[in-house]
CHARMM internal coordinates of N, CA and C (Angstrom, degrees):
IC EDIT
DIST 1 N 1 CA 1.4389
DIST 1 CA 1 C 1.5271
ANGL 1 N 1 CA 1 C 108.32
DIST 1 C 2 N 1.3115
ANGL 1 CA 1 C 2 N 115.97
DIHE 1 N 1 CA 1 C 2 N 140.22
DIST 2 N 2 CA 1.4664
ANGL 1 C 2 N 2 CA 122.16
DIHE 1 CA 1 C 2 N 2 CA 177.96
DIST 2 CA 2 C 1.5221
ANGL 2 N 2 CA 2 C 108.78
DIHE 1 C 2 N 2 CA 2 C -120.10
DIST 2 C 3 N 1.3177
ANGL 2 CA 2 C 3 N 116.34
DIHE 2 N 2 CA 2 C 3 N 130.67
DIST 3 N 3 CA 1.4609
ANGL 2 C 3 N 3 CA 121.66
DIHE 2 CA 2 C 3 N 3 CA 176.11
DIST 3 CA 3 C 1.5209
ANGL 3 N 3 CA 3 C 107.26
DIHE 2 C 3 N 3 CA 3 C -109.29
DIST 3 C 4 N 1.3330
ANGL 3 CA 3 C 4 N 115.58
DIHE 3 N 3 CA 3 C 4 N 126.24
DIST 4 N 4 CA 1.4630
ANGL 3 C 4 N 4 CA 122.71
DIHE 3 CA 3 C 4 N 4 CA -177.47
DIST 4 CA 4 C 1.5282
ANGL 4 N 4 CA 4 C 110.97
DIHE 3 C 4 N 4 CA 4 C -100.46
DIST 4 C 5 N 1.3147
ANGL 4 CA 4 C 5 N 115.48
DIHE 4 N 4 CA 4 C 5 N 172.09
DIST 5 N 5 CA 1.4688
ANGL 4 C 5 N 5 CA 124.41
DIHE 4 CA 4 C 5 N 5 CA 176.68
DIST 5 CA 5 C 1.5213
ANGL 5 N 5 CA 5 C 112.26
DIHE 4 C 5 N 5 CA 5 C 61.32
DIST 5 C 6 N 1.3211
ANGL 5 CA 5 C 6 N 117.01
DIHE 5 N 5 CA 5 C 6 N 42.71
DIST 6 N 6 CA 1.4598
ANGL 5 C 6 N 6 CA 122.27
DIHE 5 CA 5 C 6 N 6 CA -178.94
DIST 6 CA 6 C 1.5262
ANGL 6 N 6 CA 6 C 109.49
DIHE 5 C 6 N 6 CA 6 C -101.21
DIST 6 C 7 N 1.3335
ANGL 6 CA 6 C 7 N 115.85
DIHE 6 N 6 CA 6 C 7 N 129.93
DIST 7 N 7 CA 1.4687
ANGL 6 C 7 N 7 CA 120.62
DIHE 6 CA 6 C 7 N 7 CA 176.55
DIST 7 CA 7 C 1.5178
ANGL 7 N 7 CA 7 C 108.41
DIHE 6 C 7 N 7 CA 7 C -81.94
DIST 7 C 8 N 1.3417
ANGL 7 CA 7 C 8 N 116.05
DIHE 7 N 7 CA 7 C 8 N 123.86
DIST 8 N 8 CA 1.4588
ANGL 7 C 8 N 8 CA 121.41
DIHE 7 CA 7 C 8 N 8 CA -179.00
DIST 8 CA 8 C 1.5248
ANGL 8 N 8 CA 8 C 110.02
DIHE 7 C 8 N 8 CA 8 C -132.49
DIST 8 C 9 N 1.3195
ANGL 8 CA 8 C 9 N 115.11
DIHE 8 N 8 CA 8 C 9 N 158.52
DIST 9 N 9 CA 1.4627
ANGL 8 C 9 N 9 CA 121.22
DIHE 8 CA 8 C 9 N 9 CA -178.87
DIST 9 CA 9 C 1.5214
ANGL 9 N 9 CA 9 C 110.15
DIHE 8 C 9 N 9 CA 9 C -118.43
DIST 9 C 10 N 1.3226
ANGL 9 CA 9 C 10 N 115.55
DIHE 9 N 9 CA 9 C 10 N 141.68
DIST 10 N 10 CA 1.4658
ANGL 9 C 10 N 10 CA 121.62
DIHE 9 CA 9 C 10 N 10 CA 173.50
DIST 10 CA 10 C 1.5293
ANGL 10 N 10 CA 10 C 107.81
DIHE 9 C 10 N 10 CA 10 C -135.74
DIST 10 C 11 N 1.3008
ANGL 10 CA 10 C 11 N 115.87
DIHE 10 N 10 CA 10 C 11 N -178.72
DIST 11 N 11 CA 1.4668
ANGL 10 C 11 N 11 CA 119.87
DIHE 10 CA 10 C 11 N 11 CA 178.10
DIST 11 CA 11 C 1.5318
ANGL 11 N 11 CA 11 C 111.57
DIHE 10 C 11 N 11 CA 11 C -62.46
DIST 11 C 12 N 1.3333
ANGL 11 CA 11 C 12 N 117.26
DIHE 11 N 11 CA 11 C 12 N -25.71
DIST 12 N 12 CA 1.4631
ANGL 11 C 12 N 12 CA 121.53
DIHE 11 CA 11 C 12 N 12 CA -178.82
DIST 12 CA 12 C 1.5239
ANGL 12 N 12 CA 12 C 112.87
DIHE 11 C 12 N 12 CA 12 C -84.85
DIST 12 C 13 N 1.3354
ANGL 12 CA 12 C 13 N 118.40
DIHE 12 N 12 CA 12 C 13 N -12.90
DIST 13 N 13 CA 1.4596
ANGL 12 C 13 N 13 CA 121.85
DIHE 12 CA 12 C 13 N 13 CA -179.16
DIST 13 CA 13 C 1.5215
ANGL 13 N 13 CA 13 C 110.92
DIHE 12 C 13 N 13 CA 13 C 134.04
DIST 13 C 14 N 1.3216
ANGL 13 CA 13 C 14 N 115.17
DIHE 13 N 13 CA 13 C 14 N -167.06
DIST 14 N 14 CA 1.4699
ANGL 13 C 14 N 14 CA 121.87
DIHE 13 CA 13 C 14 N 14 CA -179.86
DIST 14 CA 14 C 1.5199
ANGL 14 N 14 CA 14 C 109.96
DIHE 13 C 14 N 14 CA 14 C -90.36
DIST 14 C 15 N 1.3286
ANGL 14 CA 14 C 15 N 116.32
DIHE 14 N 14 CA 14 C 15 N 144.60
DIST 15 N 15 CA 1.4702
ANGL 14 C 15 N 15 CA 120.68
DIHE 14 CA 14 C 15 N 15 CA 179.40
DIST 15 CA 15 C 1.5143
ANGL 15 N 15 CA 15 C 109.80
DIHE 14 C 15 N 15 CA 15 C -148.23
DIST 15 C 16 N 1.3183
ANGL 15 CA 15 C 16 N 115.54
DIHE 15 N 15 CA 15 C 16 N 163.71
DIST 16 N 16 CA 1.4589
ANGL 15 C 16 N 16 CA 123.00
DIHE 15 CA 15 C 16 N 16 CA 176.25
DIST 16 CA 16 C 1.5208
ANGL 16 N 16 CA 16 C 107.55
DIHE 15 C 16 N 16 CA 16 C -98.04
DIST 16 C 17 N 1.3131
ANGL 16 CA 16 C 17 N 116.41
DIHE 16 N 16 CA 16 C 17 N 130.43
DIST 17 N 17 CA 1.4536
ANGL 16 C 17 N 17 CA 120.02
DIHE 16 CA 16 C 17 N 17 CA -177.97
DIST 17 CA 17 C 1.5091
ANGL 17 N 17 CA 17 C 112.48
DIHE 16 C 17 N 17 CA 17 C -150.01
DIST 17 C 18 N 1.3178
ANGL 17 CA 17 C 18 N 115.28
DIHE 17 N 17 CA 17 C 18 N -167.07
DIST 18 N 18 CA 1.4576
ANGL 17 C 18 N 18 CA 123.34
DIHE 17 CA 17 C 18 N 18 CA 179.03
DIST 18 CA 18 C 1.5205
ANGL 18 N 18 CA 18 C 109.23
DIHE 17 C 18 N 18 CA 18 C -124.72
DIST 18 C 19 N 1.3286
ANGL 18 CA 18 C 19 N 114.83
DIHE 18 N 18 CA 18 C 19 N 152.79
DIST 19 N 19 CA 1.4602
ANGL 18 C 19 N 19 CA 121.19
DIHE 18 CA 18 C 19 N 19 CA 175.29
DIST 19 CA 19 C 1.5193
ANGL 19 N 19 CA 19 C 107.89
DIHE 18 C 19 N 19 CA 19 C -123.38
DIST 19 C 20 N 1.3299
ANGL 19 CA 19 C 20 N 115.29
DIHE 19 N 19 CA 19 C 20 N 135.26
DIST 20 N 20 CA 1.4612
ANGL 19 C 20 N 20 CA 120.91
DIHE 19 CA 19 C 20 N 20 CA 178.05
DIST 20 CA 20 C 1.5266
ANGL 20 N 20 CA 20 C 109.15
DIHE 19 C 20 N 20 CA 20 C -103.43
DIST 20 C 21 N 1.3215
ANGL 20 CA 20 C 21 N 115.87
DIHE 20 N 20 CA 20 C 21 N 131.13
DIST 21 N 21 CA 1.4601
ANGL 20 C 21 N 21 CA 122.31
DIHE 20 CA 20 C 21 N 21 CA 176.03
DIST 21 CA 21 C 1.5166
ANGL 21 N 21 CA 21 C 108.21
DIHE 20 C 21 N 21 CA 21 C -109.21
DIST 21 C 22 N 1.3261
ANGL 21 CA 21 C 22 N 115.82
DIHE 21 N 21 CA 21 C 22 N 125.43
DIST 22 N 22 CA 1.4563
ANGL 21 C 22 N 22 CA 122.55
DIHE 21 CA 21 C 22 N 22 CA 176.05
DIST 22 CA 22 C 1.5193
ANGL 22 N 22 CA 22 C 106.05
DIHE 21 C 22 N 22 CA 22 C -128.31
DIST 22 C 23 N 1.3328
ANGL 22 CA 22 C 23 N 115.50
DIHE 22 N 22 CA 22 C 23 N 117.21
DIST 23 N 23 CA 1.4624
ANGL 22 C 23 N 23 CA 121.03
DIHE 22 CA 22 C 23 N 23 CA -173.21
DIST 23 CA 23 C 1.5298
ANGL 23 N 23 CA 23 C 108.06
DIHE 22 C 23 N 23 CA 23 C 56.65
DIST 23 C 24 N 1.3123
ANGL 23 CA 23 C 24 N 118.61
DIHE 23 N 23 CA 23 C 24 N -122.06
DIST 24 N 24 CA 1.4655
ANGL 23 C 24 N 24 CA 120.12
DIHE 23 CA 23 C 24 N 24 CA -178.73
DIST 24 CA 24 C 1.5287
ANGL 24 N 24 CA 24 C 111.82
DIHE 23 C 24 N 24 CA 24 C -109.40
DIST 24 C 25 N 1.3266
ANGL 24 CA 24 C 25 N 116.78
DIHE 24 N 24 CA 24 C 25 N 25.72
DIST 25 N 25 CA 1.4622
ANGL 24 C 25 N 25 CA 121.45
DIHE 24 CA 24 C 25 N 25 CA 178.95
DIST 25 CA 25 C 1.5314
ANGL 25 N 25 CA 25 C 109.87
DIHE 24 C 25 N 25 CA 25 C -119.60
DIST 25 C 26 N 1.3268
ANGL 25 CA 25 C 26 N 115.22
DIHE 25 N 25 CA 25 C 26 N 150.69
DIST 26 N 26 CA 1.4646
ANGL 25 C 26 N 26 CA 121.04
DIHE 25 CA 25 C 26 N 26 CA 179.36
DIST 26 CA 26 C 1.5181
ANGL 26 N 26 CA 26 C 109.47
DIHE 25 C 26 N 26 CA 26 C -130.06
DIST 26 C 27 N 1.3403
ANGL 26 CA 26 C 27 N 115.07
DIHE 26 N 26 CA 26 C 27 N 148.58
DIST 27 N 27 CA 1.4546
ANGL 26 C 27 N 27 CA 119.86
DIHE 26 CA 26 C 27 N 27 CA 176.20
DIST 27 CA 27 C 1.5218
ANGL 27 N 27 CA 27 C 109.36
DIHE 26 C 27 N 27 CA 27 C -152.88
DIST 27 C 28 N 1.3466
ANGL 27 CA 27 C 28 N 117.33
DIHE 27 N 27 CA 27 C 28 N 151.00
DIST 28 N 28 CA 1.4645
ANGL 27 C 28 N 28 CA 119.20
DIHE 27 CA 27 C 28 N 28 CA 175.62
DIST 28 CA 28 C 1.5263
ANGL 28 N 28 CA 28 C 109.45
DIHE 27 C 28 N 28 CA 28 C -57.98
DIST 28 C 29 N 1.3149
ANGL 28 CA 28 C 29 N 115.94
DIHE 28 N 28 CA 28 C 29 N 140.61
DIST 29 N 29 CA 1.4613
ANGL 28 C 29 N 29 CA 120.47
DIHE 28 CA 28 C 29 N 29 CA -176.12
DIST 29 CA 29 C 1.5243
ANGL 29 N 29 CA 29 C 111.96
DIHE 28 C 29 N 29 CA 29 C -110.87
DIST 29 C 30 N 1.3259
ANGL 29 CA 29 C 30 N 116.85
DIHE 29 N 29 CA 29 C 30 N -45.04
DIST 30 N 30 CA 1.4573
ANGL 29 C 30 N 30 CA 119.86
DIHE 29 CA 29 C 30 N 30 CA -176.43
DIST 30 CA 30 C 1.5259
ANGL 30 N 30 CA 30 C 109.29
DIHE 29 C 30 N 30 CA 30 C -160.65
DIST 30 C 31 N 1.3275
ANGL 30 CA 30 C 31 N 115.73
DIHE 30 N 30 CA 30 C 31 N 156.83
DIST 31 N 31 CA 1.4691
ANGL 30 C 31 N 31 CA 122.34
DIHE 30 CA 30 C 31 N 31 CA 175.65
DIST 31 CA 31 C 1.5145
ANGL 31 N 31 CA 31 C 107.21
DIHE 30 C 31 N 31 CA 31 C -109.74
DIST 31 C 32 N 1.3559
ANGL 31 CA 31 C 32 N 117.19
DIHE 31 N 31 CA 31 C 32 N 132.20
DIST 32 N 32 CA 1.4645
ANGL 31 C 32 N 32 CA 121.74
DIHE 31 CA 31 C 32 N 32 CA -175.16
DIST 32 CA 32 C 1.5185
ANGL 32 N 32 CA 32 C 114.61
DIHE 31 C 32 N 32 CA 32 C -113.70
DIST 32 C 33 N 1.3084
ANGL 32 CA 32 C 33 N 118.33
DIHE 32 N 32 CA 32 C 33 N -3.51
DIST 33 N 33 CA 1.4648
ANGL 32 C 33 N 33 CA 119.26
DIHE 32 CA 32 C 33 N 33 CA -176.34
DIST 33 CA 33 C 1.5245
ANGL 33 N 33 CA 33 C 109.98
DIHE 32 C 33 N 33 CA 33 C -138.45
DIST 33 C 34 N 1.3072
ANGL 33 CA 33 C 34 N 113.54
DIHE 33 N 33 CA 33 C 34 N 174.96
DIST 34 N 34 CA 1.4548
ANGL 33 C 34 N 34 CA 119.73
DIHE 33 CA 33 C 34 N 34 CA 169.74
DIST 34 CA 34 C 1.5245
ANGL 34 N 34 CA 34 C 108.14
DIHE 33 C 34 N 34 CA 34 C -74.36
DIST 34 C 35 N 1.3042
ANGL 34 CA 34 C 35 N 117.40
DIHE 34 N 34 CA 34 C 35 N 178.15
DIST 35 N 35 CA 1.4590
ANGL 34 C 35 N 35 CA 121.37
DIHE 34 CA 34 C 35 N 35 CA 177.50
DIST 35 CA 35 C 1.5248
ANGL 35 N 35 CA 35 C 109.50
DIHE 34 C 35 N 35 CA 35 C -90.07
DIST 35 C 36 N 1.3300
ANGL 35 CA 35 C 36 N 115.45
DIHE 35 N 35 CA 35 C 36 N 144.28
DIST 36 N 36 CA 1.4561
ANGL 35 C 36 N 36 CA 122.49
DIHE 35 CA 35 C 36 N 36 CA 179.77
DIST 36 CA 36 C 1.5254
ANGL 36 N 36 CA 36 C 108.59
DIHE 35 C 36 N 36 CA 36 C -121.94
DIST 36 C 37 N 1.3408
ANGL 36 CA 36 C 37 N 117.69
DIHE 36 N 36 CA 36 C 37 N 152.72
DIST 37 N 37 CA 1.4600
ANGL 36 C 37 N 37 CA 120.11
DIHE 36 CA 36 C 37 N 37 CA -175.38
DIST 37 CA 37 C 1.5369
ANGL 37 N 37 CA 37 C 114.68
DIHE 36 C 37 N 37 CA 37 C -73.20
DIST 37 C 38 N 1.3373
ANGL 37 CA 37 C 38 N 118.10
DIHE 37 N 37 CA 37 C 38 N -18.51
DIST 38 N 38 CA 1.4649
ANGL 37 C 38 N 38 CA 119.76
DIHE 37 CA 37 C 38 N 38 CA -179.32
DIST 38 CA 38 C 1.5293
ANGL 38 N 38 CA 38 C 110.28
DIHE 37 C 38 N 38 CA 38 C -150.90
DIST 38 C 39 N 1.3291
ANGL 38 CA 38 C 39 N 115.26
DIHE 38 N 38 CA 38 C 39 N 160.56
DIST 39 N 39 CA 1.4639
ANGL 38 C 39 N 39 CA 119.42
DIHE 38 CA 38 C 39 N 39 CA 177.06
DIST 39 CA 39 C 1.5261
ANGL 39 N 39 CA 39 C 110.46
DIHE 38 C 39 N 39 CA 39 C -66.93
DIST 39 C 40 N 1.3260
ANGL 39 CA 39 C 40 N 117.73
DIHE 39 N 39 CA 39 C 40 N -36.53
DIST 40 N 40 CA 1.4635
ANGL 39 C 40 N 40 CA 120.93
DIHE 39 CA 39 C 40 N 40 CA 179.17
DIST 40 CA 40 C 1.5337
ANGL 40 N 40 CA 40 C 111.44
DIHE 39 C 40 N 40 CA 40 C -60.54
DIST 40 C 41 N 1.3059
ANGL 40 CA 40 C 41 N 116.96
DIHE 40 N 40 CA 40 C 41 N -41.62
DIST 41 N 41 CA 1.4629
ANGL 40 C 41 N 41 CA 121.37
DIHE 40 CA 40 C 41 N 41 CA 178.21
DIST 41 CA 41 C 1.5284
ANGL 41 N 41 CA 41 C 109.43
DIHE 40 C 41 N 41 CA 41 C -62.62
DIST 41 C 42 N 1.3119
ANGL 41 CA 41 C 42 N 116.30
DIHE 41 N 41 CA 41 C 42 N -45.92
DIST 42 N 42 CA 1.4673
ANGL 41 C 42 N 42 CA 121.23
DIHE 41 CA 41 C 42 N 42 CA 179.21
DIST 42 CA 42 C 1.5258
ANGL 42 N 42 CA 42 C 110.81
DIHE 41 C 42 N 42 CA 42 C -60.94
DIST 42 C 43 N 1.3337
ANGL 42 CA 42 C 43 N 117.30
DIHE 42 N 42 CA 42 C 43 N -40.67
DIST 43 N 43 CA 1.4705
ANGL 42 C 43 N 43 CA 121.30
DIHE 42 CA 42 C 43 N 43 CA 178.10
DIST 43 CA 43 C 1.5230
ANGL 43 N 43 CA 43 C 111.43
DIHE 42 C 43 N 43 CA 43 C -62.61
DIST 43 C 44 N 1.3327
ANGL 43 CA 43 C 44 N 117.07
DIHE 43 N 43 CA 43 C 44 N -37.75
DIST 44 N 44 CA 1.4734
ANGL 43 C 44 N 44 CA 120.24
DIHE 43 CA 43 C 44 N 44 CA 177.58
DIST 44 CA 44 C 1.5207
ANGL 44 N 44 CA 44 C 111.16
DIHE 43 C 44 N 44 CA 44 C -65.82
DIST 44 C 45 N 1.3239
ANGL 44 CA 44 C 45 N 116.59
DIHE 44 N 44 CA 44 C 45 N -39.62
DIST 45 N 45 CA 1.4693
ANGL 44 C 45 N 45 CA 121.03
DIHE 44 CA 44 C 45 N 45 CA -179.77
DIST 45 CA 45 C 1.5358
ANGL 45 N 45 CA 45 C 111.87
DIHE 44 C 45 N 45 CA 45 C -72.44
DIST 45 C 46 N 1.3269
ANGL 45 CA 45 C 46 N 116.97
DIHE 45 N 45 CA 45 C 46 N -33.67
DIST 46 N 46 CA 1.4654
ANGL 45 C 46 N 46 CA 122.34
DIHE 45 CA 45 C 46 N 46 CA -176.72
DIST 46 CA 46 C 1.5379
ANGL 46 N 46 CA 46 C 108.90
DIHE 45 C 46 N 46 CA 46 C -130.86
DIST 46 C 47 N 1.3386
ANGL 46 CA 46 C 47 N 117.24
DIHE 46 N 46 CA 46 C 47 N 77.21
DIST 47 N 47 CA 1.4715
ANGL 46 C 47 N 47 CA 120.37
DIHE 46 CA 46 C 47 N 47 CA -174.07
DIST 47 CA 47 C 1.5327
ANGL 47 N 47 CA 47 C 114.05
DIHE 46 C 47 N 47 CA 47 C -64.58
DIST 47 C 48 N 1.3012
ANGL 47 CA 47 C 48 N 118.71
DIHE 47 N 47 CA 47 C 48 N -19.65
DIST 48 N 48 CA 1.4686
ANGL 47 C 48 N 48 CA 120.84
DIHE 47 CA 47 C 48 N 48 CA 179.42
DIST 48 CA 48 C 1.5297
ANGL 48 N 48 CA 48 C 112.16
DIHE 47 C 48 N 48 CA 48 C -91.74
DIST 48 C 49 N 1.3244
ANGL 48 CA 48 C 49 N 117.43
DIHE 48 N 48 CA 48 C 49 N 7.03
DIST 49 N 49 CA 1.4682
ANGL 48 C 49 N 49 CA 121.23
DIHE 48 CA 48 C 49 N 49 CA 179.36
DIST 49 CA 49 C 1.5233
ANGL 49 N 49 CA 49 C 109.98
DIHE 48 C 49 N 49 CA 49 C -74.03
DIST 49 C 50 N 1.3352
ANGL 49 CA 49 C 50 N 115.87
DIHE 49 N 49 CA 49 C 50 N 163.58
DIST 50 N 50 CA 1.4619
ANGL 49 C 50 N 50 CA 120.82
DIHE 49 CA 49 C 50 N 50 CA 179.00
DIST 50 CA 50 C 1.5293
ANGL 50 N 50 CA 50 C 109.15
DIHE 49 C 50 N 50 CA 50 C -124.54
DIST 50 C 51 N 1.3148
ANGL 50 CA 50 C 51 N 115.26
DIHE 50 N 50 CA 50 C 51 N 158.34
DIST 51 N 51 CA 1.4611
ANGL 50 C 51 N 51 CA 119.90
DIHE 50 CA 50 C 51 N 51 CA 179.72
DIST 51 CA 51 C 1.5309
ANGL 51 N 51 CA 51 C 109.84
DIHE 50 C 51 N 51 CA 51 C -75.12
DIST 51 C 52 N 1.2971
ANGL 51 CA 51 C 52 N 115.22
DIHE 51 N 51 CA 51 C 52 N 163.15
DIST 52 N 52 CA 1.4610
ANGL 51 C 52 N 52 CA 120.75
DIHE 51 CA 51 C 52 N 52 CA 177.48
DIST 52 CA 52 C 1.5274
ANGL 52 N 52 CA 52 C 110.24
DIHE 51 C 52 N 52 CA 52 C -62.50
DIST 52 C 53 N 1.3288
ANGL 52 CA 52 C 53 N 117.23
DIHE 52 N 52 CA 52 C 53 N -39.76
DIST 53 N 53 CA 1.4707
ANGL 52 C 53 N 53 CA 121.04
DIHE 52 CA 52 C 53 N 53 CA 178.31
DIST 53 CA 53 C 1.5263
ANGL 53 N 53 CA 53 C 110.87
DIHE 52 C 53 N 53 CA 53 C -61.12
DIST 53 C 54 N 1.3391
ANGL 53 CA 53 C 54 N 117.27
DIHE 53 N 53 CA 53 C 54 N -45.56
DIST 54 N 54 CA 1.4631
ANGL 53 C 54 N 54 CA 120.52
DIHE 53 CA 53 C 54 N 54 CA 178.78
DIST 54 CA 54 C 1.5326
ANGL 54 N 54 CA 54 C 111.20
DIHE 53 C 54 N 54 CA 54 C -61.69
DIST 54 C 55 N 1.3173
ANGL 54 CA 54 C 55 N 116.84
DIHE 54 N 54 CA 54 C 55 N -38.92
DIST 55 N 55 CA 1.4699
ANGL 54 C 55 N 55 CA 120.40
DIHE 54 CA 54 C 55 N 55 CA 178.60
DIST 55 CA 55 C 1.5284
ANGL 55 N 55 CA 55 C 110.66
DIHE 54 C 55 N 55 CA 55 C -63.67
DIST 55 C 56 N 1.3339
ANGL 55 CA 55 C 56 N 117.24
DIHE 55 N 55 CA 55 C 56 N -44.46
DIST 56 N 56 CA 1.4657
ANGL 55 C 56 N 56 CA 120.26
DIHE 55 CA 55 C 56 N 56 CA 178.47
DIST 56 CA 56 C 1.5246
ANGL 56 N 56 CA 56 C 110.59
DIHE 55 C 56 N 56 CA 56 C -63.70
DIST 56 C 57 N 1.3334
ANGL 56 CA 56 C 57 N 116.84
DIHE 56 N 56 CA 56 C 57 N -42.86
DIST 57 N 57 CA 1.4599
ANGL 56 C 57 N 57 CA 119.85
DIHE 56 CA 56 C 57 N 57 CA 179.32
DIST 57 CA 57 C 1.5255
ANGL 57 N 57 CA 57 C 111.14
DIHE 56 C 57 N 57 CA 57 C -59.85
DIST 57 C 58 N 1.3211
ANGL 57 CA 57 C 58 N 117.60
DIHE 57 N 57 CA 57 C 58 N -44.57
DIST 58 N 58 CA 1.4703
ANGL 57 C 58 N 58 CA 121.33
DIHE 57 CA 57 C 58 N 58 CA 178.74
DIST 58 CA 58 C 1.5256
ANGL 58 N 58 CA 58 C 111.88
DIHE 57 C 58 N 58 CA 58 C -64.85
DIST 58 C 59 N 1.3065
ANGL 58 CA 58 C 59 N 116.01
DIHE 58 N 58 CA 58 C 59 N -45.12
DIST 59 N 59 CA 1.4558
ANGL 58 C 59 N 59 CA 120.28
DIHE 58 CA 58 C 59 N 59 CA -177.96
DIST 59 CA 59 C 1.5156
ANGL 59 N 59 CA 59 C 112.96
DIHE 58 C 59 N 59 CA 59 C -66.17
DIST 59 C 60 N 1.3169
ANGL 59 CA 59 C 60 N 116.71
DIHE 59 N 59 CA 59 C 60 N -44.91
DIST 60 N 60 CA 1.4557
ANGL 59 C 60 N 60 CA 120.40
DIHE 59 CA 59 C 60 N 60 CA -178.27
DIST 60 CA 60 C 1.5244
ANGL 60 N 60 CA 60 C 111.26
DIHE 59 C 60 N 60 CA 60 C -72.23
DIST 60 C 61 N 1.3252
ANGL 60 CA 60 C 61 N 118.43
DIHE 60 N 60 CA 60 C 61 N -32.70
DIST 61 N 61 CA 1.4693
ANGL 60 C 61 N 61 CA 121.16
DIHE 60 CA 60 C 61 N 61 CA 178.05
DIST 61 CA 61 C 1.5183
ANGL 61 N 61 CA 61 C 110.84
DIHE 60 C 61 N 61 CA 61 C -62.08
DIST 61 C 62 N 1.3003
ANGL 61 CA 61 C 62 N 116.75
DIHE 61 N 61 CA 61 C 62 N -35.84
DIST 62 N 62 CA 1.4602
ANGL 61 C 62 N 62 CA 120.22
DIHE 61 CA 61 C 62 N 62 CA -180.00
DIST 62 CA 62 C 1.5395
ANGL 62 N 62 CA 62 C 111.16
DIHE 61 C 62 N 62 CA 62 C -63.31
DIST 62 C 63 N 1.3270
ANGL 62 CA 62 C 63 N 116.54
DIHE 62 N 62 CA 62 C 63 N -38.84
DIST 63 N 63 CA 1.4652
ANGL 62 C 63 N 63 CA 119.64
DIHE 62 CA 62 C 63 N 63 CA -179.30
DIST 63 CA 63 C 1.5205
ANGL 63 N 63 CA 63 C 112.32
DIHE 62 C 63 N 63 CA 63 C -77.56
DIST 63 C 64 N 1.3232
ANGL 63 CA 63 C 64 N 117.03
DIHE 63 N 63 CA 63 C 64 N -27.36
DIST 64 N 64 CA 1.4634
ANGL 63 C 64 N 64 CA 119.90
DIHE 63 CA 63 C 64 N 64 CA 177.62
DIST 64 CA 64 C 1.5260
ANGL 64 N 64 CA 64 C 111.86
DIHE 63 C 64 N 64 CA 64 C -71.12
DIST 64 C 65 N 1.3317
ANGL 64 CA 64 C 65 N 116.71
DIHE 64 N 64 CA 64 C 65 N -25.38
DIST 65 N 65 CA 1.4597
ANGL 64 C 65 N 65 CA 121.17
DIHE 64 CA 64 C 65 N 65 CA -179.57
DIST 65 CA 65 C 1.5162
ANGL 65 N 65 CA 65 C 112.29
DIHE 64 C 65 N 65 CA 65 C -75.89
DIST 65 C 66 N 1.3044
ANGL 65 CA 65 C 66 N 118.80
DIHE 65 N 65 CA 65 C 66 N -14.90
DIST 66 N 66 CA 1.4588
ANGL 65 C 66 N 66 CA 121.27
DIHE 65 CA 65 C 66 N 66 CA -177.59
DIST 66 CA 66 C 1.5000
ANGL 66 N 66 CA 66 C 112.29
DIHE 65 C 66 N 66 CA 66 C -75.21
END
COOR INIT
IC SEED 1 N 1 CA 1 C
IC BUILD
């Protein structure tokens, strides 16, 4: 399963990306935006984005239901 529109942070700044869940493990999948100086700025640019915590909660909940 892949969850899109996830706000993530790296050494270069904040960006919008995807996370892939395989079984009970997660890893960054792709980067969809440029880098931004803060999460708040990224949220303003992409108001429908979700936090990394929300993405993990959604992804892990799906595997717990199995």
